[in-house]
C-alpha positions, 0 to 999 in steps of 0.5 A: 484219552489218558496220557498217564498210564500204568507201568503195564500199559506203557510196556504194551507201546509200540513206538513205531509210526502206526502205535497200538496203545492199551486202553487210554492210550492212542494210536499213532499214525503219519501225517493226520489231523484234529478233532473234537470227540462228542457224545451225542446222547442226551440225559443221563449216561450209563456206559461200560468203561475199563475204570471201576466207577460208572456211577449216574448222577439222577436226572433230577440233580445236578444240571450242569448247563443251569448251574453255570447260568445261575452261578454265572460262571465264566471261562477263562478266556485266556489260552496259554500258549506253550508250543513244542514242535513234536512232530509237524504235519498237515492234516489230510483235509482238502483244504490242510486246516482241521474240520472238527475237534475231539475232546479227550479225558485224562482219566488218571485216577487222581481227584482232580488233574491239572493241565500243567501236570498233565502236559509236563507228562506228556512233554517229559522224557519223551512220552509224546513219542507214543502219543499228544494232543494240542492242549489240556484244560482244567478248571483254571487253564486253557494250556496248548503244548502244539499248534492246532494248525498242524496234527497231532496222535490222539485217536487213530488214523482217520481222527488225527488226519481231521481234528484238533484235539484237546484232554479234559482234566479229571474232577473227582466226583461232587465237585459240581463248582470245579467241573463246571469252570472246567467245562465251560472253560473247554466250552469257550475253546472249542467255540473259540477253535470252531471261530478260528477255523470257520467252522459251525458247532454241529454234533459227530454223526455216524457217517462222520459228519459234524465238528464235536466229536469224543473220543468214544464217538471216534472209535464207534463211528471212524474206527483205528481205536477202541477208547470210550472217554469221555463217557465216564467223567460226563456220567459223574455229572450227568452231562451229554455232548448235547449239552455241551454242544448247548454250551459250545453255541453259547460262546460261538455266538458271542464270539461271532456276535449275537446278529449271527444266527447258529444252526440247531435242529431242535424239536419242541411243543410250546409250554407258555402258550401267552408269550409272544411269537416274535417277528423281529429281535432287533427292536422286539416285534410281536408276531402273535402269541403261542398259543396260535401254535397249538399242541403240534411240534415244530423244529427249531432250526436256528437260535439266537444268544441275545444280548439281554440274556435269553435264548431265542428259537427260530421255529418252522412248521413241518411244511417248512413255514416260519413262525416266528422267534420264542424266548427258549423257556417257554418251550420244550424240547420232545423230540421230533415225535412230539407228545404221548397220545393214549389209543388202546385200539388194535391195529393189523399190518396191512402194508409191506416195507415199513420199518419198526423202530426202537427210537424216534432216532430211527434206529430200526429193531430188526422187525419191518411189517413186511416180516409182520404183514397180517399180525394184529397188535395193541397200539396202547398210544400214537405220536403225532410227528413233526414229519407229518406221520402217525405212529403206533407204540405198539404191543402183542398180546403178552403184552410185550412192546415190540416197537414204533411203526408209522400208522400207514402200514396198518388199519384199526380192526374192529376186535382183537381178530385183526383184519381179514387178508386172502390167504389165498383167497378161496383155498380149498382145505381139509379138517385135520383135528376133531376138537377145535371150535368153529366161532360165531366170531373173533371176540370167541364168545360163541362156537357153532361146534366142534371141527369133527362134524365137517372133517370129512367134507372139502371145505373153502378157506375165503380169507384169514385172520392173524388175530391178537392172541398169536392165533391164525384163524379161517373162515370157512365156506362149503362148495355151495358157499355157505358159511360154517364159521372161523376155525384156527388154522392149525386144524386145517390142510390145504388139499388144492381142492382134492378130498381126503386121502382114501387107502389103497396099497396096491402095486401100479406099473405106468404104462401110458407115456406123456402123463406128468407126475405132479408135486401138488395138486395146484398142477404147477410143479412137476416132478416127472413125466411118464415118458422117462418112467414107462414100465416103473412099479410104484406102490400106490398107498393113496388115492385121491378123488380131485375137484375136476372127476379124475383120481390120482394115486399118491405113489412110493417106491419100496423103499418109502421114499415118494414120487408124487401124484398121478392120474390113475388113468397112466397105470395099471394094476400088477400082482408082484413087484417088477415088469419086465421088458425085452432088451438087445444091447450092451452095458459095462461095469460103471461103479463098485460094490454092486451084487450080481444076483441069482434071481429077483429074490436077491437071497444069492449073490453070485458075483460083485460088479468089480469082479466084472470089469473086464467082462463086455455085458449083454443085456438081454431084459431089464426088470422095473422093481417097486424098489425104485431100481431097474434090473438087467439080465446079463450074458457074456459074449458067449451068451452065458447067463451071468446074473441080474444087476441094479442097472445104477452099476452099469453104462450103456456101451458099444459092445465094450467093457468098463475102460481099465486103467492103463498108463502105458506108452505105445508106439504105432509099429503096424500099418492098416490100423484105424483109429476109431472115434467110437465103437460104432466103427463109423469112421476112423479119425486116422490111421496107423499108416499116417502115425507110424513109430509115433509114440502115445500114452495109453491111458486105459483099454476097452475089452470087445465082444468082439473078443479084441482090446482096444486102448484109447490114445493120447499125444503129449498135448493130451490130447486124444487121439482116438481107439486101436486095435491092441494089436496095432500098437508095441508097448514101450518101456518108457516114453522114449517109444520102441526101438526103430533100427536106424544105422545111418551115419550122422554128423554132430551138427550143434554143441550143448546137447546133453547125451542122456543115460535114459528116457527118464532124462535125469542124468547125462553122459556128456554132450554133443559139445566134444562130438561137435561136427564129428561123424557118429553113428545113429544105430536106432531111433526113437520118436518120443511121447514128448513129439521129439526124435531122438537117437542112440548115438554111438562112436566106434563100439561106444555108446555116446547115449541118447540125443535129440535128433536136431543136434545132428545132420545126415552124413552126406555122401560124396558129390551133391547129397551123395548123388550119383551125379558124376556124369552130369554137366556142370550146368546140370549139377548147378540146375540140381543143386538149385532145385534141391535146396527148394524141394526139400522144405516143399516136400516135407510142408506137403508130406511128399518124397523129395526123390519124385519131386526132384525126379519129375522137375528134372524130365518135365524142364529138361533139367531147367531149359525147357521152353516152359521152365525158360518162359513161364517158370514151369518145371512140372508141365502142370496145365491150367484148368478151370481152377487156376487163376493164375497167370498162363503159358500157350505152347504145343506138346505131345499128348498121348492117346488112342495109341498114339503121340499128337501134337496139341496145343495146351495151357500151361501154368505160369509163375513168377518164380522157381521156388513158387512152380515147386510150391505149387506142384504140393498143393496141385496134388494134394487138391487133386487128392481131396477133390478126386480120390479115386484118383492115384495121387493119394499113395504119392503122400507119405503118410500113405506110402512107407517106401518112395516105390509105393509113393511112385504109382500114384503118378499113374493120374499124373501124365498121359504116357503109359510108361511115366510111372516106369521111366520117373522110377528109372530116373530116381534109380540111376541118380539115387535120388532117394537119398533125398527122401533122409533129409 
């Protein structure tokens, strides 16, 4: 870890809770735990450090654990406690206790640090606020300065949350005694902590397991720090975490007592076959001689530190059978792979899904048997692994080591040619080179001759070999089964059963549909179908005669692009490069930059496609050209020849030009114009009658062959409304639309509505608050693109601005809605007032004229006094036909037929309320209109009749009386009921 730092290092520290420290300092986080880092690499270490010294002691030199044993070095055992409360936070583990220990190194650069000096440096001057550990250890002292039941800031967030951490004080090179004593103290202290917290000594793992950690392992496995200590200190004395773990386990066993086993897991072979395998260790009872174990690999699952000073291993074979205890001095640690055995045979990968490894720690080298399937290598050696499998050590033909692999993935070959495989089996190939040998065998000693001798005949490659030399060889046969020899695959080409290509070089046109243009001669992948290529012209460069008896052309366009293989039966040879097909259709320009040619020699350009954007084009003929394009012979609407143009620049239309960007607001001011869904005139989407005075955005326009211009309309929700003849629309200067003469008095009914100076709504001239409840003049009405209606308001001669119509109400005339009711009785006026209150919203809902609805209700109900009105809430005398499912009322009524009135008994619809009768009237009108379009009811709708006088004619189908329409018209005029239509 390194508590002593340079000035630069201290200056880079962030004193906040999430400390980042250069080089040897630690990442600090709140609420974290304890650890001990362990390197887990056996043998000599050579690791890059930020320090200059990376010297590694020779493996044949100083062995620390042996030195400790030989010199009987004992740990200090006394733990000096000098506890400070730097910052007390619990571990983040489930039991709030540490689950490991981290090994740091001070790396101060001095020859020999002391625990006292290093601890003082951390304690004094508040340096602990940057980083602190629990304990410092040197050759004389174990100095614990922070309670190990609480976390510290030593090795990044994840480690601080879990581990106890100690600093191993630097020991200069060459001082074996001090290093041995210091490491003994560290091992004892580690064992002491493990015993204290109920943990077992296990090395750190990449998955985050284990109890013994180095700072470097925290960086590598957990993250949050980038330090590599104590690698450099260990490398000076040829030390490793594996050795440290062994020493920890020794003291751990002493602390627990010799009868308690310590987990081990190392793999060994017997080196002293004459020694005993023990059945028990207390007392010692022999089970068998070690020679009974032979040369196989065994696993030491647990070890025992005996009072006699020896360590005993409990050995198991790969089937889990216990074989007894043996003194570890009679064994050799080999790893699970066992001893190297010389092999020296050629082997070929024949199975997939096996990994190749760099070592027997199962580090993958990136290769798999799947990638190397069928490749042949030299297996120089083999290993009989403890797991029961055999592993080959592989080399390629350049003597480069390839890796270790399970022998189950390979098959031993007879020679360096390897093992045969289907490539696929019985594949047709053609010979592409003349100079290759046809080998008699894959020892490459005898040749049958050169490949040119069989180049002109189709041959079959039955199997292939990927030889040790890195080359692939095909085993060739004639169609009749005669073997021809082995040939390097570089000299053959798969042909899928065809002969070599034959030169043809003629233009052909496609004359038959339903033939497939193939991608290859496996006939599995289609490139096209001639149904979609009729009349197209290609250059047939090559002809192939297939084993199926047909001949195929290899087709190209004039630009050299390959089109595929096609059975020649679907084609006809032509003399030129084009084929003409008559046409009778319309087109429009879709792309700019294409030329309009005088003829198909392409020598004289008449125009560019962008110059014809507004012209609806007639197509009288199509020319299929060998260059891969189709050209249209174009005329204008007056049948004037325009030229030839590539069809890629055109799109088929229904007699209109390309769309022209327009983006203008238009108001529909004329009736009788349809809004079309297409230019085939198959049925209008709407008419201008129903959208009269409404404003839309004309995004584009089209020029039609009939000479008219059509606009494509969108509403304020960007919903398309259809195509309309431009004559039916008036262009507005803005989104407000075209002004409609209105000249009516209105009362301002709502305050705070703005008076706008324009329909850009960017500037207010004032608000309605000042004019609340005052009468003003709405000279013009605008149905805005946004869907709202606006009035152009004047107060006298003063223009106030544009205001939303919802801020006003129509100025009522004297009396009841300004109606002529002065001569009516109070009872009739009361009835009329109630009726109008229901009639206005119902008429709006159904798109009817309120004047007609009210007139019918008054006349049919005799001002609400009729029998039907009083007893059935029926104000319109609607008969109960077969479609009516509600209540009925039967009474005698007058019907006109055969030129006279007759009394008849009829069933009428009965309602629960006044309002229900009025609403059913509107529903009934709409239903009858939908059921029988020949009836006159459709005229009653506002969208179909511009005025009430036109709409009232729709009542012809309502009653049997021939005077019904005239009488209703007179009634409306008499009481001026038409004034109700403005509401």
